[in-house]
MARNU-18436 format. One line per 4 residues: number of its first residue (from 1); for each residue y, z, x of N, C-alpha, C. Coordinates in nm, 2 decimals. Layout:
<sites>
NUM	Y Z X Y Z X Y Z X  ...
</sites>
This chain:
<sites>
1	14.51 12.13 5.36 14.50 12.08 5.49 14.42 12.10 5.59  14.43 12.24 5.61 14.33 12.31 5.72 14.19 12.31 5.68  14.16 12.33 5.56 14.03 12.29 5.51 13.96 12.14 5.53  14.06 12.07 5.50 14.02 11.90 5.52 14.00 11.87 5.66
5	14.09 11.93 5.78 14.08 11.92 5.90 13.94 12.00 5.96  13.91 12.13 5.91 13.79 12.18 5.94 13.68 12.11 5.89  13.67 12.06 5.78 13.57 11.96 5.73 13.54 11.84 5.82  13.65 11.76 5.85 13.65 11.66 5.94 13.58 11.71 6.09
9	13.62 11.82 6.15 13.56 11.85 6.27 13.43 11.89 6.24  13.40 11.95 6.14 13.24 11.98 6.10 13.15 11.88 6.10  13.22 11.79 6.02 13.12 11.65 6.01 13.13 11.56 6.14  13.21 11.56 6.22 13.20 11.52 6.35 13.12 11.59 6.45
13	13.12 11.72 6.45 13.01 11.79 6.54 12.88 11.76 6.49  12.85 11.74 6.35 12.72 11.74 6.29 12.66 11.58 6.32  12.76 11.50 6.33 12.74 11.35 6.38 12.71 11.36 6.53  12.76 11.43 6.61 12.74 11.41 6.75 12.61 11.49 6.76
17	12.58 11.61 6.70 12.44 11.69 6.71 12.33 11.60 6.66  12.35 11.52 6.59 12.24 11.42 6.54 12.20 11.33 6.64  12.30 11.26 6.70 12.28 11.17 6.79 12.21 11.23 6.93  12.22 11.36 6.93 12.15 11.40 7.07 12.00 11.43 7.04
21	11.95 11.41 6.94 11.78 11.45 6.93 11.72 11.33 6.98  11.61 11.36 7.02 11.50 11.28 7.11 11.55 11.21 7.22  11.63 11.26 7.30 11.69 11.24 7.44 11.74 11.34 7.52  11.73 11.31 7.65 11.80 11.39 7.76 11.88 11.31 7.84
25	11.97 11.37 7.90 12.06 11.29 7.98 11.98 11.26 8.11  12.02 11.13 8.15 11.95 11.07 8.26 12.07 11.06 8.39  12.06 11.11 8.49 12.14 11.12 8.57 12.19 10.98 8.66  12.28 10.96 8.74 12.30 10.85 8.77 12.22 10.78 8.87
29	12.10 10.76 8.85 11.99 10.73 8.94 11.99 10.56 8.93  11.96 10.48 9.04 11.94 10.36 9.02 11.82 10.31 8.95  11.81 10.23 8.85 11.71 10.20 8.77 11.64 10.09 8.85  11.49 10.11 8.85 11.40 10.03 8.91 11.30 9.97 8.80
33	11.22 9.85 8.84 11.13 9.82 8.76 11.01 9.89 8.81  10.90 9.91 8.73 10.79 10.00 8.71 10.69 9.91 8.84  10.71 9.77 8.85 10.63 9.69 8.94 10.68 9.74 9.07  10.82 9.76 9.10 10.88 9.82 9.21 10.80 9.93 9.29
37	10.80 10.03 9.19 10.75 10.17 9.19 10.60 10.17 9.23  10.51 10.09 9.17 10.37 10.10 9.19 10.32 10.00 9.32  10.42 9.92 9.34 10.38 9.83 9.45 10.41 9.90 9.59  10.52 9.99 9.61 10.55 10.07 9.73 10.59 10.21 9.71
41	10.49 10.28 9.64 10.52 10.40 9.58 10.57 10.51 9.72  10.51 10.48 9.84 10.54 10.60 9.95 10.71 10.54 9.96  10.78 10.46 9.96 10.90 10.43 9.96 10.98 10.53 9.87  10.93 10.57 9.75 11.01 10.65 9.66 10.95 10.79 9.63
45	10.88 10.81 9.73 10.78 10.96 9.70 10.88 11.05 9.71  10.88 11.15 9.59 10.96 11.26 9.60 11.09 11.24 9.57  11.12 11.12 9.52 11.27 11.08 9.49 11.28 11.05 9.36  11.40 11.10 9.30 11.41 11.06 9.15 11.43 10.91 9.13
49	11.36 10.87 9.04 11.37 10.73 9.01 11.41 10.73 8.86  11.44 10.62 8.83 11.47 10.58 8.65 11.42 10.44 8.62  11.36 10.41 8.50 11.30 10.29 8.48 11.31 10.30 8.33  11.27 10.16 8.25 11.26 10.16 8.13 11.14 10.09 8.08
53	11.06 10.10 7.99 10.95 10.06 7.95 10.91 10.10 7.82  10.78 10.04 7.78 10.72 10.06 7.64 10.62 10.19 7.65  10.61 10.28 7.59 10.52 10.40 7.59 10.38 10.33 7.51  10.30 10.31 7.57 10.17 10.25 7.53 10.06 10.36 7.50
57	10.06 10.46 7.56 9.98 10.56 7.50 10.04 10.73 7.56  10.00 10.81 7.46 10.04 10.94 7.48 9.92 11.03 7.47  9.87 11.10 7.54 9.75 11.16 7.57 9.72 11.21 7.44  9.62 11.21 7.36 9.58 11.29 7.25 9.51 11.41 7.27
61	9.47 11.43 7.40 9.40 11.56 7.40 9.50 11.67 7.44  9.57 11.65 7.53 9.67 11.74 7.61 9.80 11.73 7.57  9.85 11.59 7.52 9.98 11.57 7.49 10.08 11.59 7.62  10.04 11.61 7.75 10.12 11.64 7.87 10.16 11.54 7.93
65	10.11 11.42 7.91 10.13 11.29 7.99 10.11 11.16 7.90  10.19 11.06 7.94 10.19 10.93 7.88 10.16 10.82 7.95  10.14 10.69 7.92 10.13 10.57 8.00 10.26 10.48 7.95  10.33 10.44 8.04 10.45 10.36 8.03 10.43 10.20 8.08
69	10.44 10.14 8.02 10.45 9.98 8.08 10.57 9.90 8.09  10.55 9.82 8.18 10.70 9.77 8.21 10.71 9.66 8.08  10.83 9.65 8.05 10.87 9.57 7.92 10.84 9.43 7.95  10.90 9.38 8.07 10.89 9.22 8.09 10.74 9.19 8.14
73	10.65 9.28 8.16 10.53 9.24 8.24 10.42 9.35 8.22  10.36 9.37 8.12 10.28 9.47 8.10 10.15 9.48 8.17  10.13 9.41 8.30 10.04 9.44 8.39 10.07 9.55 8.48  10.20 9.59 8.47 10.23 9.72 8.54 10.26 9.82 8.46
77	10.21 9.93 8.50 10.25 10.08 8.43 10.23 10.18 8.50  10.28 10.30 8.45 10.30 10.41 8.55 10.27 10.52 8.45  10.20 10.64 8.51 10.18 10.77 8.45 10.27 10.86 8.45  10.32 10.92 8.34 10.46 10.98 8.35 10.38 11.14 8.28
81	10.40 11.24 8.37 10.38 11.36 8.31 10.50 11.43 8.26  10.48 11.46 8.11 10.61 11.50 8.03 10.65 11.65 8.08  10.60 11.73 8.16 10.64 11.85 8.18 10.70 11.94 8.06  10.83 11.98 8.09 10.87 12.06 7.99 10.91 11.99 7.86
85	10.90 11.85 7.84 10.96 11.77 7.74 10.83 11.74 7.65  10.73 11.79 7.68 10.60 11.79 7.60 10.61 11.80 7.45  10.69 11.91 7.42 10.72 11.94 7.28 10.78 11.84 7.21  10.87 11.76 7.29 10.96 11.66 7.22 10.87 11.52 7.21
89	10.76 11.53 7.21 10.68 11.40 7.23 10.60 11.42 7.11  10.54 11.28 7.02 10.45 11.32 6.98 10.38 11.15 6.93  10.26 11.14 6.89 10.18 11.00 6.88 10.27 10.89 6.82  10.38 10.95 6.75 10.47 10.83 6.68 10.56 10.76 6.78
93	10.58 10.83 6.91 10.64 10.76 7.00 10.58 10.62 7.08  10.43 10.61 7.05 10.36 10.50 7.10 10.40 10.38 7.07  10.43 10.27 7.13 10.49 10.16 7.11 10.66 10.16 7.12  10.71 10.24 7.14 10.86 10.25 7.13 10.93 10.23 7.29
97	11.03 10.17 7.29 11.09 10.17 7.43 11.17 10.30 7.48  11.13 10.31 7.62 11.20 10.45 7.64 11.26 10.41 7.79  11.39 10.52 7.79 11.45 10.49 7.93 11.43 10.64 7.98  11.37 10.63 8.10 11.34 10.79 8.17 11.37 10.80 8.30
101	11.39 10.92 8.34 11.38 10.94 8.49 11.29 11.08 8.55  11.27 11.05 8.66 11.17 11.15 8.70 11.14 11.16 8.87  11.07 11.25 8.91 11.03 11.26 9.05 10.89 11.19 9.05  10.91 11.07 9.15 10.80 11.03 9.16 10.71 11.09 9.28
105	10.57 11.10 9.24 10.47 11.17 9.30 10.36 11.08 9.34  10.30 11.09 9.47 10.17 11.02 9.51 10.07 11.11 9.58  9.92 11.07 9.54 9.86 11.17 9.61 9.71 11.06 9.63  9.65 11.10 9.74 9.54 11.03 9.78 9.42 11.06 9.69
109	9.35 10.98 9.61 9.24 11.01 9.54 9.12 11.01 9.64  9.11 10.91 9.73 8.98 10.92 9.80 8.95 11.01 9.94  9.02 11.13 9.95 9.02 11.18 10.07 8.87 11.22 10.11  8.81 11.25 10.00 8.64 11.30 10.02 8.58 11.19 10.13
113	8.61 11.07 10.11 8.54 10.99 10.20 8.56 11.00 10.36  8.68 11.07 10.40 8.67 11.12 10.53 8.55 11.19 10.58  8.53 11.29 10.49 8.44 11.42 10.50 8.28 11.33 10.52  8.25 11.23 10.42 8.15 11.13 10.41 8.12 11.06 10.55
117	8.24 11.05 10.63 8.23 10.92 10.70 8.26 10.98 10.87  8.29 11.12 10.86 8.30 11.19 11.02 8.18 11.26 11.06  8.18 11.29 11.18 8.08 11.35 11.22 8.06 11.52 11.22  8.12 11.58 11.12 8.13 11.72 11.07 8.16 11.80 11.19
121	8.23 11.76 11.29 8.30 11.86 11.39 8.42 11.90 11.37  8.45 12.01 11.36 8.59 12.05 11.30 8.65 12.14 11.43  8.77 12.14 11.46 8.84 12.19 11.55 8.87 12.34 11.52  8.85 12.45 11.58 8.90 12.57 11.56 8.89 12.62 11.42
125	8.76 12.60 11.37 8.73 12.67 11.23 8.82 12.58 11.12  8.83 12.44 11.14 8.91 12.38 11.04 8.84 12.36 10.92  8.89 12.40 10.81 8.81 12.39 10.68 8.86 12.25 10.63  8.76 12.16 10.57 8.80 12.06 10.49 8.90 11.95 10.54
129	8.98 11.90 10.46 9.07 11.79 10.50 9.22 11.78 10.45  9.24 11.92 10.44 9.38 11.92 10.38 9.50 11.88 10.45  9.58 11.79 10.37 9.70 11.74 10.45 9.83 11.79 10.38  9.93 11.80 10.47 10.07 11.86 10.44 10.13 11.75 10.34
133	10.09 11.62 10.35 10.18 11.50 10.28 10.07 11.39 10.26  10.13 11.30 10.16 10.06 11.19 10.11 10.05 11.08 10.25  10.16 11.10 10.34 10.15 11.00 10.45 10.06 11.07 10.54  10.04 11.19 10.58 9.96 11.24 10.66 9.81 11.19 10.62
137	9.78 11.20 10.47 9.66 11.19 10.43 9.62 11.04 10.44  9.71 10.93 10.42 9.73 10.78 10.43 9.70 10.76 10.59  9.73 10.82 10.66 9.73 10.80 10.83 9.60 10.83 10.86  9.53 10.97 10.80 9.40 10.99 10.86 9.30 10.89 10.78
141	9.31 10.84 10.67 9.23 10.75 10.62 9.22 10.61 10.73  9.35 10.56 10.73 9.35 10.43 10.81 9.31 10.44 10.93  9.31 10.59 11.00 9.26 10.61 11.14 9.10 10.60 11.13  9.05 10.63 11.02 8.89 10.60 11.00 8.87 10.49 10.95
145	8.95 10.39 10.93 8.92 10.24 10.87 8.91 10.24 10.73  8.96 10.32 10.66 8.93 10.35 10.50 9.06 10.32 10.44  9.06 10.24 10.33 9.18 10.21 10.26 9.20 10.30 10.17  9.32 10.36 10.18 9.39 10.48 10.08 9.39 10.43 9.93
149	9.34 10.51 9.85 9.35 10.49 9.71 9.47 10.58 9.65  9.58 10.54 9.66 9.68 10.62 9.59 9.70 10.62 9.43  9.70 10.74 9.40 9.75 10.79 9.24 9.89 10.82 9.22  9.95 10.73 9.16 10.13 10.74 9.16 10.16 10.79 9.01
153	10.23 10.88 9.00 10.27 10.92 8.86 10.44 10.98 8.89  10.48 11.00 8.76 10.63 11.05 8.75 10.64 11.18 8.68  10.68 11.29 8.74 10.72 11.41 8.67 10.86 11.40 8.60  10.87 11.37 8.47 10.98 11.35 8.41 11.09 11.46 8.40
157	11.19 11.43 8.44 11.32 11.48 8.43 11.42 11.47 8.30  11.42 11.36 8.24 11.50 11.30 8.15 11.46 11.20 8.09  11.48 11.17 7.97 11.46 11.04 7.89 11.52 11.03 7.77  11.55 10.90 7.70 11.61 10.85 7.61 11.51 10.75 7.54
161	11.49 10.76 7.39 11.43 10.67 7.34 11.51 10.57 7.30  11.48 10.44 7.31 11.59 10.32 7.27 11.56 10.29 7.16  11.64 10.31 7.06 11.63 10.30 6.93 11.66 10.14 6.89  11.58 10.07 6.81 11.62 9.94 6.73 11.72 9.84 6.82
165	11.68 9.78 6.90 11.77 9.67 6.98 11.76 9.56 6.88  11.87 9.51 6.85 11.85 9.36 6.77 11.82 9.27 6.85  11.81 9.16 6.75 11.74 9.03 6.81 11.79 8.97 6.90  11.95 8.96 6.92 12.04 8.90 7.00 12.04 8.96 7.14
169	11.97 9.08 7.17 11.96 9.14 7.29 11.85 9.07 7.35  11.85 9.06 7.50 11.72 9.04 7.56 11.59 9.12 7.53  11.52 9.14 7.46 11.40 9.21 7.42 11.26 9.15 7.44  11.16 9.21 7.47 11.04 9.15 7.46 10.95 9.23 7.34
173	10.84 9.16 7.31 10.76 9.23 7.20 10.72 9.35 7.22  10.75 9.44 7.11 10.67 9.58 7.14 10.53 9.58 7.09  10.48 9.48 7.07 10.31 9.48 7.07 10.23 9.46 7.17  10.19 9.58 7.24 10.14 9.56 7.36 10.00 9.65 7.36
177	9.92 9.62 7.42 9.78 9.69 7.43 9.80 9.82 7.48  9.74 9.93 7.41 9.73 10.06 7.44 9.65 10.09 7.56  9.69 10.14 7.66 9.61 10.16 7.80 9.61 10.31 7.82  9.46 10.37 7.84 9.43 10.49 7.84 9.48 10.56 7.99
181	9.58 10.64 8.00 9.58 10.70 8.11 9.49 10.77 8.19  9.45 10.73 8.34 9.36 10.76 8.42 9.42 10.91 8.49  9.33 11.00 8.50 9.35 11.14 8.56 9.23 11.19 8.63  9.23 11.29 8.71 9.11 11.32 8.77 9.02 11.38 8.68
185	9.06 11.46 8.58 9.00 11.53 8.49 8.92 11.43 8.39  8.82 11.39 8.42 8.75 11.28 8.35 8.70 11.34 8.18  8.70 11.50 8.19 8.62 11.56 8.07 8.74 11.56 7.97  8.88 11.54 8.01 8.98 11.56 7.90 9.01 11.42 7.85
189	8.96 11.34 7.89 8.99 11.18 7.82 9.12 11.12 7.87  9.22 11.16 7.89 9.34 11.10 7.94 9.34 11.13 8.11
</sites>
C-alpha cells in the first residue's frame, strides 16, 4: 500500500512538473491589446503590462528579442526583449500564440534632430541633449516643432505559450506574415 501511494505521488509530481515547461507565471496584471499599448505608449511607460498575441519573428542573429502581433489585427505588433527568458525560446515558437507580461519601455529615436535644428549654444558646458525621461525628450522635440519618433518595446517578465486551442474557442488563424523586428543596431539584422 505504501509503495502504491508513493508511486501515485511520484506520478502526480511528474505530471505537474511536465505542465510547467515552456511557461513562467504571469502576475495579476490587467491584459491589454497590443494596439492599446502602441497607440498610447507613454500612458504605460515603465508599467507592467500583459497581452496575448502571435509570435511572428524571433531574431535569428541574437535570439534576444521577438516580434508579437495582435491576434485579432496583425497590423499591430510590438517588440519584446526576452531578457533572462532567452534560453527558453527557439525558432520553433514562431507562429505560436503567447500570453506574456513585461515592463513597457519607450525611447525617442530622433533626438539627433534637435542637434541639427538648434543654434549650437549650450548653457554652462552642456554636452549633447541627454534627457532624464522619455517625457522630457518628447517635450524638447515638441518645443522645437519636431514630431517625436518613439520606439516602444516590452522587457519580458513572464510568459506562457498557449497550446492547441480547439476550434470551438474564439481563435484567429495562426498563419500570419513574419515581420522583422526593428532595432537601432542595423548590422545585427533584427
